[in-house]
C-alpha positions in Angstrom: -26.7 93.5 -21.4 -28.2 90.6 -20.2 -31.8 89.5 -19.9 -33.1 89.5 -17.5 -33.5 86.2 -15.4 -37.1 85.1 -14.9 -37.7 85.5 -11.3 -34.2 86.0 -10.3 -36.2 88.8 -7.4 -38.1 86.8 -5.4 -35.7 83.7 -5.4 -33.8 85.8 -2.4 -36.7 87.2 -1.4 -39.8 86.1 0.8 -42.7 88.0 1.7 -44.7 86.9 4.4 -48.5 87.1 4.7 -50.8 86.0 8.3 -54.1 87.5 9.3 -54.9 88.9 12.1 -58.2 88.5 14.2 -57.9 89.1 18.0 -55.0 87.4 17.7 -52.8 88.6 21.3 -52.6 85.6 22.8 -50.8 84.0 19.8 -49.8 86.4 17.9 -45.9 86.7 19.7 -45.4 82.9 19.5 -46.5 83.4 15.7 -44.6 86.3 14.5 -41.4 85.1 16.0 -40.5 83.2 13.6 -42.0 84.4 10.1 -39.5 88.3 11.3 -36.4 85.5 11.2 -37.5 84.1 7.7 -39.6 87.2 6.5 -37.3 89.4 3.7 -41.0 91.3 3.8 -43.8 90.9 6.8 -48.0 92.1 5.7 -50.4 91.7 7.8 -54.0 91.8 7.5 -56.2 92.6 10.3 -60.3 92.1 9.4 -61.1 94.2 13.4 -59.0 92.9 16.1 -61.0 94.5 19.2 -58.2 93.7 22.1 -54.6 94.1 21.7 -53.4 92.9 19.0 -52.6 95.3 16.8 -50.8 97.6 20.1 -48.6 94.8 19.8 -48.3 94.7 16.0 -47.3 98.8 16.5 -45.1 98.5 19.6 -43.2 96.2 17.5 -43.0 98.2 14.3 -45.1 96.1 12.5 -48.9 98.5 10.3 -51.5 96.5 10.0 -53.3 96.6 7.1 -57.7 96.6 7.4 -59.4 94.4 5.9 -63.5 93.1 5.6 -63.7 89.6 6.1 -65.8 87.6 4.0 -64.0 84.1 3.9 -60.6 83.0 4.7 -59.6 82.4 0.9 -60.3 86.1 0.0 -58.2 88.1 3.1 -55.5 85.6 2.3 -55.5 86.7 -1.5 -56.0 90.4 -0.4 -52.1 89.8 1.4 -51.0 87.4 -1.4 -51.6 90.9 -3.4 -50.3 93.5 -1.3 -46.4 91.9 -1.0 -43.6 93.6 -3.1 -42.4 89.7 -4.1 -43.4 87.7 -6.1 -43.2 84.4 -3.3 -44.9 84.3 -1.0 -45.7 82.4 3.1 -49.0 82.5 4.1 -49.7 82.0 7.4 -52.6 82.3 10.0 -51.7 84.1 13.6 -52.6 81.2 15.1 -49.4 78.8 13.1 -46.1 78.5 14.6 -42.9 77.4 13.0 -40.8 75.5 14.7 -36.9 75.8 14.5 -36.3 72.4 11.9 -38.6 75.2 9.2 -37.1 78.1 10.3 -34.1 76.5 8.9 -35.6 74.9 6.1 -37.7 77.9 4.4 -34.1 80.1 5.1 -32.6 77.3 3.1 -35.2 77.2 0.5 -34.9 81.2 -0.6 -31.9 80.7 -2.5 -32.9 77.7 -4.2 -37.1 79.2 -5.5 -36.0 78.1 -9.0 -38.9 76.8 -10.3 -42.2 78.9 -10.5 -45.1 76.1 -10.2 -43.2 74.1 -7.2 -45.2 75.0 -4.4 -44.4 73.9 -0.7 -46.2 72.4 2.2 -45.9 72.4 5.8 -46.7 69.6 7.5 -49.3 70.5 10.4 -49.5 69.3 13.6 -53.6 70.1 14.7 -53.8 71.5 19.0 -57.0 71.2 20.8 -57.6 72.8 24.2 -54.1 73.0 24.4 -53.7 69.4 23.6 -52.2 68.1 20.5 -54.8 65.8 18.6 -55.1 62.8 15.6 -58.5 64.7 13.8 -60.5 67.8 14.2 -63.7 67.8 11.8 -62.5 67.7 8.5 -59.2 66.9 9.2 -56.5 64.2 10.4 -53.6 65.5 12.1 -51.2 65.8 10.5 -52.4 67.6 7.7 -50.4 68.8 4.2 -51.3 72.3 3.0 -49.4 74.7 0.8 -48.5 78.2 1.9 -45.0 78.7 0.2 -45.4 79.7 -3.3 -45.1 81.9 -6.3 -48.1 84.3 -6.6 -48.1 84.9 -9.7 -49.0 81.4 -10.3 -50.7 80.1 -7.6 -53.8 81.5 -5.4 -56.9 80.2 -2.5 -59.4 78.9 -4.0 -62.4 80.4 -2.6 -63.8 78.0 -0.6 -66.3 79.3 2.7 -64.1 77.0 4.6 -61.1 74.7 4.2 -60.2 76.7 0.9 -56.8 75.3 -0.1 -53.9 77.3 -2.4 -54.3 75.7 -6.3 -52.5 77.1 -8.9 -48.8 74.9 -9.3 -47.6 71.8 -10.9 -46.1 70.5 -8.6 -45.4 70.5 -4.4 -42.3 69.3 -2.4 -42.3 68.9 1.6 -40.7 71.4 4.2 -38.8 69.7 6.4 -39.9 70.3 9.7 -43.5 70.5 11.7 -46.1 73.4 11.8 -48.6 73.7 15.2 -51.9 75.2 15.1 -52.8 75.7 18.2 -56.2 75.7 17.7 -59.5 76.6 19.8 -57.8 77.3 23.4 -61.3 76.8 25.1 -64.9 75.7 24.9 -65.9 78.9 24.1 -64.0 78.4 20.7 -65.0 75.3 20.3 -69.0 76.5 20.1 -68.3 79.9 18.2 -66.0 78.6 15.7 -69.1 75.9 15.4 -71.6 78.5 15.3 -69.5 80.6 12.6 -69.1 78.0 9.9 -71.8 75.7 9.6 -73.5 79.7 9.0 -70.5 80.3 6.6 -71.1 77.7 4.6 -75.2 78.0 3.5 -74.1 81.6 2.7 -71.7 80.6 0.2 -72.8 76.7 -0.8 -76.2 75.3 -1.3 -76.8 72.7 2.1 -79.4 70.1 1.2 -82.5 71.3 4.0 -83.0 67.9 5.6 -84.6 68.2 9.4 -83.5 63.6 8.9 -80.3 64.8 7.6 -80.0 66.8 10.9 -81.0 64.4 13.1 -79.7 60.9 12.1 -76.0 62.3 10.3 -74.2 63.5 13.5 -74.1 59.6 14.6 -72.6 58.2 12.5 -69.9 61.2 12.6 -70.2 60.8 16.1 -68.7 57.7 15.4 -66.6 58.1 12.6 -64.5 61.1 14.3 -64.4 59.6 18.2 -63.9 56.2 16.7 -61.9 55.5 13.6 -60.3 58.5 13.6 -58.9 57.7 16.8 -60.1 60.3 18.9 -60.8 57.9 21.8 -57.0 57.5 21.9 -57.7 61.7 22.6 -58.9 61.2 26.2 -61.7 64.0 27.1 -60.1 66.1 24.1 -61.7 63.6 22.0 -64.6 63.6 22.9 -64.4 67.0 22.5 -63.4 66.5 19.1 -65.7 63.6 17.9 -69.0 65.6 19.7 -67.6 69.2 17.6 -68.1 66.6 14.2 -71.9 65.9 15.4 -72.5 69.1 16.1 -71.0 70.5 13.1 -72.9 68.1 11.4 -76.3 68.7 13.0 -76.3 72.7 12.6 -75.0 72.8 9.0 -78.5 70.5 8.5 -80.4 72.3 10.8 -79.9 76.1 9.6 -80.7 74.8 5.9 -83.2 73.3 6.8 -84.7 76.4 9.4 -83.7 79.2 6.7 -85.1 77.1 3.1 -88.2 76.5 6.0 -88.6 80.4 6.3 -88.3 81.4 2.5 -90.5 79.3 2.0 -93.1 80.6 4.0 
């Protein structure tokens, strides 16, 4: 009997991991392309209270509940549930286009090197419009999203985590839309969440001076240097987001540190 070839099963089988939380608005647009490329579809939900769970169950999907800590831990948990070694990791507000779908389908028969990972070309949309940047990302960016789970996991950063452990990468053809910040409420809601989280998990300088003065260079950088002015009124939103993020990051650190010293 011939020896079993390593990773043979994963060369043709792909587990797709999706994270959800109150994702009803984007869920159908996210899932329809993923169903076409997935041999297994894993949905990990962190406590949706809208119609997300009903939508999933109506479509024959059984989401796994897992309490949210960080995006990296949530995604690594989803990866741990996969039956196949090759995984594609997506958020519920990310949508594959036709070219990306076709390239992934073609790749599934040629995933021979477990230490090669694959990047997607991700275009960021804010308030329904594609933007050139949204702090701290320039658009498009090229995150690694398809890889062999025996070698790759997400690093545990509180924000802006990324996949690590591969030796080389290749780019998947096509474009992926990231439909973030659907309305102004989401902008401020996530701004508050992210600046709280970074203070929980990272050491941020507790400086009221930085809170007052550092937002101005951030505003200039993301509105002028990053081309936000070319995005019209949405560019004002993205530049303001960068400035407010900078302010809140330092202000929260200063406020929390001052309270501990009492």
